[in-house]
Each structure stands twice: as C-alpha cells, then as structure tokens.
C-alpha positions, -999 to 999 in steps of 0.1 A, spaced: -402 363 476 -374 336 469 -344 341 492 -311 345 475 -289 313 477 -255 318 496 -221 312 479 -221 279 499 -251 264 484 -246 235 460 -270 217 439 -266 183 429 -283 168 398 -313 152 416 -321 185 433 -318 204 400 -340 178 384 -366 177 410 -368 214 411 -374 217 373 -397 188 374 -417 203 401 -419 234 385 -430 220 352 -396 231 340 -402 266 353 -420 273 321 -452 286 337 -436 313 358 -412 322 330 -434 330 300 -440 298 282 -477 286 279 -489 250 285 -485 243 247 -448 244 253 -450 214 274 -471 195 249 -446 206 221 -417 188 238 -403 211 266 -424 194 292 -408 161 285 -373 176 286 -365 163 322 -368 127 310 -334 112 303 -322 128 269 -331 163 270 -325 177 236 -309 208 224 -345 219 213 -358 213 248 -330 235 259 -337 262 236 -376 263 242 -367 264 279 -346 294 274 -365 316 249 -394 324 270 -375 336 300 -351 355 278 -381 373 261 -395 383 294 -361 394 305 -357 416 277 -391 434 282 -386 438 320 -349 449 315 -361 476 291 -383 490 318 -356 487 343 -331 507 322 -356 535 323 -369 533 358 -346 516 381 -332 539 408 -306 518 425 -273 522 407 -265 485 406 -302 475 397 -298 500 367 -263 486 357 -276 450 359 -305 461 337 -283 476 309 -261 443 310 -292 421 311 -309 439 283 -279 435 261 -277 399 268 -314 392 265 -314 409 230 -284 388 220 -299 355 233 -333 359 218 -316 369 184 -295 337 183 -326 316 194 -348 331 169 -320 325 141 -320 289 154 -359 288 146 -369 286 183 -407 297 184 -417 321 210 -448 311 224 -474 334 241 -467 344 277 -490 325 301 -507 341 331 -480 337 355 -456 355 332 -482 383 326 -485 386 361 -447 392 367 -445 415 340 -475 434 353 -460 434 389 -430 451 375 -447 475 353 -470 485 382 -444 487 410 -441 520 427 -409 540 415 -378 536 435 -372 506 460 -404 487 451 -396 488 414 -360 478 420 -369 449 443 -395 436 419 -372 437 391 -340 423 406 -364 396 424 -377 385 390 -342 383 374 -329 364 403 -357 338 400 -353 337 362 -315 332 364 -317 305 389 -343 285 366 -319 292 337 -287 280 354 -306 249 367 -320 242 332 -285 245 316 -269 223 342 -296 197 339 -293 197 300 -254 195 304 -257 166 329 -278 144 303 -255 118 287 -242 130 254 -253 107 225 -224 86 213 -225 107 179 -242 140 186 -257 158 157 -245 193 147 -275 210 163 -269 190 195 -232 201 196 -242 237 189 -269 234 218 -242 219 242 -219 247 233 -246 274 237 -255 259 272 -219 256 282 -213 293 275 -247 304 288 -244 286 320 -216 308 331 -235 339 325 -267 325 343 -245 315 374 -229 348 375 -263 366 373 -276 346 401 -248 357 421 -252 394 411 -289 396 416 -286 378 450 -261 405 461 -283 433 449 -312 419 465 -292 419 498 -282 457 493 -320 463 486 -329 449 520 -346 419 504 
C-alpha cells in the first residue's frame, strides 16, 4: 500500500515527470490499456503534452473511480469514507460526462485496473472495504494531481488552439480537486489506521 504524503511533501517537475514516466503515465494501474499508449497518451511526457493527452490520462481513472465510488456509497462503513464516496461519485460522473462530450474515448480496463476493481468488490465489509476503497482513491488522485501538474508545467504554445485553452482550463480547475482529494484520502487512511 502506498503511504500518504505529508503536508510538507513537495514535488518538483522533474520528480513528477519521473514518476509518471516510470509508471507509464500511470495508465496501467488506473484503467487504460496499452492501446492508449500507442494512441498518444504514452508519449504525453515528451515535451509538449497536449490537451488530448491530458484528457486520455484522466478518463480511465475517472471511469474506474465512478465504478468503485458507486460501490463505496453503498458499502462503506466509515462515515468519512462514505462521505468521500458520495462526493467522488458526483465528481466522477461530471468529469466523465465532460470528457465524453469532448469525444474522449474510453478504452477497456487492463488487467491491473480490473484487479483494483476486483480487490474493492471482494473486500470484506467494514474496515477492509473502506481501506481498499480509500487506498485506491488516494493512489488515483496522486496520479491525477501529478498528471495535471505535468500538463500545466509544459510550455504553452505561442498561439494556443481553442481545444488547448479548454484543456488548460480544465486541468487548472481539476488540479485543485485532485490536490484536495489527495489530502482528504490521506487523512481518512490515517483514521483507518493505514
């Protein structure tokens, strides 16, 4: 299990890029198959990540989050985990709706994402379920925060296109939520004794 970061942890651009590159942009863990890498998202960490790369990096994790948050709304026993699940479900529905309206394809989950889903689905009721759900959400939001940070850190084109401007606006707004959810899930994990 990944240990939550402390409030004092800082991540510079090189660390973010290294983490994302080493994780294959995190796409394997968070729901996008290898075809996503061939379709452009795997090249996103090269200089000049595009808004499409950003959208492709977000839709898989958001889709998985929607699925597991629906389960958690029904099954979480810890009050804070249940509350987080309600907020996260609404957010994941909104994000996936916007991304689909922007014609972002949803690729099939790969084996690791299916394993994450199965782990949460089959977790014993109570503390085991709550820990499995919140741990997955913590890791998901660390990835999304780092993805948005890396995308926004790229040099903006001298004359950005309208889609690129939309992507930057989306990432700017989402970065706040992603960062907040990293902190919330880290706190809930500490409460759960993780």
